[in-house]
C-alpha positions, 0 to 999 in steps of 0.5 A: 022392775025396781032396783034393791037399791031405788026400794032400800032409799025408798023405804029410808025416805018414808022412816024420814018423812013419818020421823019429821026429819025435812033435811034429811028426808029431802035428801033422800029425795034427791037421792031418788031422782038420781036412782031413777035418772041413772034407769032411765025413768026421766019425766019422774025424776024432772017432776021431783026435781023441778019441786025440789029446785023450788024448796033450795031456792027458798031455803039453800042447803050445800048438801042438797045442791050437790046431790040437784047438780048430780041428777043435772049432770046425770040428765045432760050426759043422757040426753047430749053427753055435752060439757054441761054435764062435766060442769054440773059434777064439778059444782057437786064435788065442790058444793059436797065437800065444802059442807062435808058431804062425803057420800056426794063427793064420792058421786061427783067423782064417781061421775067425774071419772065418767065423764074422763073416760067419755072424753078419752080425758086419762090424767083426769080420769086416774086423778078423780078416780085416785080422789074417789078411791081414797075415800072409805068404800062405806062411804058410799059403796055404789060410787066406788061400784062406778069408779070400779067400773070406769077403770075396769074400762079403761083397761079393756079400752087400752087393748089390756083385758086381764088387767081389766078383769080385777076391776070388772070382778070388784065392781059387780062385787060392790055393786051386787052387795049395794043392790045397784043393778044400773051398775052392773048393766052397765057393766054388761053393756059395755063390755060387750060393746067394747067386745064388739068394738074389737072384733071391729077392729080385727077385722077393718084394722087388722084384716083378721076375722075374730071369734064370732060365736059369743058376740051376739050372745054378749048383746042379748045378755047386755038387753035380757039384763036391762030389761030384767031390771028395768034400765031403760037407759040403756036399752036405746043403744042395745039395737045400735050395738046389735046392728054392728054385730049383724053387719059383722056375720052378715047379716045385711038385711037385718042390720040395715032396719036396726040402723034405718029403725035407731040410728037418727035417734041416737045421733040425736041423743048425743051419739055424733063421734059415732054417727061416721062409722054406723052410716059406713056401717050401712052403707057397706049393707047396701052395697052388699045388698046390692043397693049401689046408689044408696051405698054411694049417697051413705058413704058420702055422709059417712065421710062428711060425719068424719068430725074432729071429735070423732075417735080414732079407733071410730075414724079407722072403722069409719075409713076401713068400712068405706074402702070396703064399700068403695071397693066393691063399688069398683072405685079403685082409687077411693078404696085405697084412699080410704085404707091409707087413711084407715091405716094411719087411723089404726096406727095412732089408736095403737099409739093411744092405747099404749100410753094409756096402758102406761099411764094406767100402769103408772097410777097406783090405782088398785081395784078393792079386795 
């Protein structure tokens, strides 16, 4: 299914081509490629971008170059979540600002806010969000919706659901009005992911059992919405999110099947920072299923995957889960070692959340009315 936003851009493109408006048509082609990437149609987008790069090389134009950097940055983000994506977005912002291309500049701030959230760089997130939201909404409502998305998620990450809600509402309103189904899908998926993270924290950090009934429903809602609007880029993540829920619910065989099918490909696509916690989940499943040797091997692999890039909450999940694994396998010393490491990781995460709450409160950022 084609999003309303993509349909509108394609309609405008046909009109520009029919009127012989070369530059507007090229800009709309670049914008269409960006939308195709957001929907996960990478091959179609790449074919379009290859042609546009050749044209841009022969006849350079700063606004076209800005849109091409946005597209290349998004491809980099989806492929490996690396630093090259940020560099593309920074170049897009500089080119757009220098060329007076306001919509492209707003989009650059949207993606720079996105990357700052991914890196958990709160000062950068606030700085880029402030710059983007300082531009009038009608400059690019889609960009404003995206910035609202990442600020909403920042509040959730900080543990402040109440502060997140008006940002979520404004994000959904702006995106729906613009026909931007991909941003709505991202909002649905990411809020579901953070709900799952909250439950895992409650289990492995606080030792409490959070309410579960709506958890799988949230994941199903995200999956169903993405399929309904044709967003392929998020569909690769949903099986892992579903597997996390199944582990919490004690459906270990079903979780193993999903992890076996999807974990390795997710790591290859740039989610290495999650590998340790996912392997620890898998070790716990095998321990519960009576597969002691596999559980021990996976527990060792999970600990080896604890690189410096792993976030504090994922460290807490990894060590907390490994404490459970070693406890079930009768390795009391190892279980206590991991439990102590888990407590340390969760304490650091709690401090980080407090810093984020304070920083966001002092930022002056306000959602659209």
